[in-house]
Every structure is written in C-alpha cells, then in structure tokens.
N, C-alpha and C positions, 0 to 999 in steps of 0.2 A: 079848640080842637085844631090840629094841624091839617091843612088842606094843600096837597102838592099836586100840581098839574104836570103831566108828562106828554110830550109831543113826538111823534114819529112820522116823517114824510119822505124818507130817503129812498123808498122804492115806489112802485105803482100802488102798493097797499099802504094806505095811511091809517093812523090810529091815534087816539087820545086816551089817556087814563087819568083818573082822578082818585087820589088816595085821601080818604077822610078818616083819620085815626086808623082803625083796623078794617075799615070798609074800602072796597075798590069798585069803581064804576068805569066802564070802558065804552069806546065807540070805535068801530072799524069800518073801512070802506075800501073799495077798489076803484082807482081813478087813473086810467091810462093817460089821460090828459093832465092838466095842471091841478094840483091839490088846492091852489089858491081860490078856485071856483067854489069850493065846498067846505074848506076847513073852518071858516068863521061860523058858518051855519051849524056845523057839527059841534063846535066848541060851545056855542050858546045853548044848543040842545042838551049837551052833557051837563052843563051847569044847572039848567032849569030842572032837568030830571033828578038831579042830585040835591036840589034845594040849596045850591051854593051860588054866591055872587063873586064877581071878579075880586072885589075888595076882601073876600074871605081867604084868598090864596096866600100861602106863606112861602112858597118856593116853586121853582119850575125845573123840570128835567127835560132834556131834548136830545134827540139823535143828531149828531153833527156830521155823519158820514163815516165811511165812504158810501156811495150810492149814486143816484141820479143827481146831477149837478143842480138842476132846477129844483128838484124836490128838497135837497139839502137846504138850499137858500130859503125856501118857503118856511120850513120848520124852524130854522135858526132865526130868521127875521121875525117870525111870530113870537118866539121865546124872548128875543131881545126887546121887542116892542112892549110886550106885557111887563117884562122886568123893569124896563125904564119907566113906564107910566105908573106902575104900582110899587116901585122901589123894592123889588124882590131879588133874592139871590138866584143864580142859574147854575145848574149842574149839567155839564155837557158830557155825553158818553158816545163813543164810536159804536157804529152798528154791529161790528164784528164782535166786540166785547159784550154788547147787549145779547147777541145770540149765544155767546159762550156762557152766559149766566144760566142757560138751560142745561149745561153739561152736568151729568151725574158723576159721583165719585167713582174713580176707576184707575187702573194702572196705565191705560193707553191714552195717547194724545188724541185730540179732536181737531180736525181741520174745518174751519168755518169759511164758507165760500158764498159770495154774492156775485151776480152777473154784472160785469163792468162793461159789457158790449165791446165791439171792435176786437173780438176774439180774446178778450182779457177777462180775468176773474179777480175780484178783490178777495184776498185770502189772508188769514192769520191762523196760527196754531196755538192751542191752549191745552192745559191739563189741570184737572182738579184731583190731586192725590188724596186729599182728605176733606172732610166736611167744611164748607164755607171758605175754602182756600182755592182761588182760581189763579193759576200761573200762566203768564204769557210766554210761550216758547219761541214763537216767531211773530214779529210785529206785522202790521198791515202792509200789504204790497199789492200791486196790480201785475199779475203774471199770466202767461198762457198755460193751458192745461199741460202741455209738454214740460214746461218749466217746473210746474208743481210736482209732476211725477218724478222728474229728475232729482228733485230735492228730498223726496221721501226716503227716509232711511230706517223707518220702523212702521209697523201697522198702525193705522189711524181710523177713527170714526169720522165720517163727513156729515156736516149739517149745513143748511142754508138753502138758497134758492137756485144755485148753480150746481146741482148734483148729478145731472144727466150723464156727464162724461165720466163720472166715478162709479156709475152703476154697472158699467161694462169696461173695466180698465184693460190696458194692454196686457198681453200674456205674461210678460216679465214682472208685472206689478199687481197681479190679481190677489196675491196673498197680503198685499199692503192695505187693502180696503176692507175693513171689518164690517162696516155698515154705511148706508147712505140714506139720510132722512131729510126730507124737505121741511124747511122751517124758515119763516120770514120774520123780519124784525117787527117788534110790537112795542108800543109805548110803555106797557107794563114791565117790560124787561129792564128798563132803566130805573124804575122804582125798586125793583128787586135788587139791583146793584147798589142803589142808594141806601137801601135798608140793610145791606150786608155789612158785616164788620171787617170784611177782607180788604186786601190792598187795592182793590179796584173801586172802592168808594171814592166818588169825585168830590173834590173840595169846592165849596161854593164860590162863584165868581160874580163880579159885576157884569151888567149887560154888555158893556163895551169890551169885555175880555173874552167873550165867547166867539170862536171862529169856526168856519166849516173845515172839515177834514176831507179833502178831495182825493188824496193819494196820488192820482195821476193827473197829467195835464189835460185840459179840455181839447176838443177837436180844433177849435179856433186857435188855441195857444200852440198846438202842434203845427198848424199851417203857418202861423207867424214865425215859428222857429225855423221851418224849412225855407221860408223866404229870406231870412237873415243869413242863411248859410251861403 
C-alpha cells in the first residue's frame, strides 16, 4: 500500500496529512511561534495513530512557500531530511497553488491571497474552467492591496488568509469582488494536487532538488541591499 506524507508549515497554522491508499489521516495545529517545537511530536503521533512507520512511507509532499520564511524552512527541511534518510521522492507545491486546488469549476477567476506582512500580500490568480483543469492566470507575487486592485480587470472570487481588505473594496472596485472566503493552506491540499491528473501535478524530485519559494526578499536582505546602495 502506498503511504504518502504531506507537510505544511508555511503559516502559523501547521498540518500533516498521511494518505494510505484511499484513507486519509490528518493533524492540524496553530503555532504562533516556531513549528519546530511541535512538528516532530505531531508527526510521530500521526504515524502511531495510523499504524504506520517511517519505513512504510513511499513519497513526501511539502508546501514550499510563499509564507513565513521560518515556517517554510522548517517544512522543507523536514521533508528533505526524511527524503534523504529514507531515499524517498519529494513533491514540492507552492502554497498558493495548494489553496487554488479548492477552486470549484466556474467562469470567473479566483484571486488567492496570503499575508506577506510589511503591507504586502502574496497573491496569484487561477481559473478552473472545467473539471480537473486548474489554470494559472498570474503567477505568485508580493504586492500591496492597491497594486492588486489596480491590476484587477474582471470580477474575481478571493480566497486565502488575507481577505479583510477585499471584504470592503474601494468604491470603484466593488463590482470586481464576487466573494471573499477565508481559507488557509493545509497539507492535504498538496495530496489533492498530487492525485490530480491536471497540469499542476508535481514531478518527483530528489531531496537536494527541493528549494523554498520565498517570492520576496527577507527583511535582512532588504536592509543589506539598502546598505549597498
């Protein structure tokens, strides 16, 4: 039986999912601090409750970002460590595409938004015009709310964790927001993408080929750039 472990730690809400054939077991938690203090305990608990050992795993999926810089590193490093020690393939998915896996079939585009802090939002735009077909309209970027509204050229649904600014849009853009639904990344989203036959299915990679997707520079990198100018 195929056992696939999925890891998500890109926001303050962490989660694990274990797919065993047609069965799914999950663990979720909220950790404003570092996920590193709890993720190993949660992993071992999930495996024990599922009657699975690390040696039974056949593959790993992981959220590679964007999101919290520290959170991304914790999830990616765990996935790489397990893949290296167990000689397993890794499937990396970005968090925005993971959220987009929840989009229903429809004619309108969906704007996926995650809080990037520093007055920025991680965003990408998708559409699912027909069953099992997820199309990327605009790739991941870190933008201000004003920049996002300036780029809107047609009505969209909004999903993600950074939806507050879209629940009461500026007067000239009110007809552009069809709905705003709070949704956070979960490990099981990546399993859904992996199981799909669509273009977003991730090719398996070796542990050393998986890299974080930060999208924007860290605060330390920004300060370093300003000093060099």
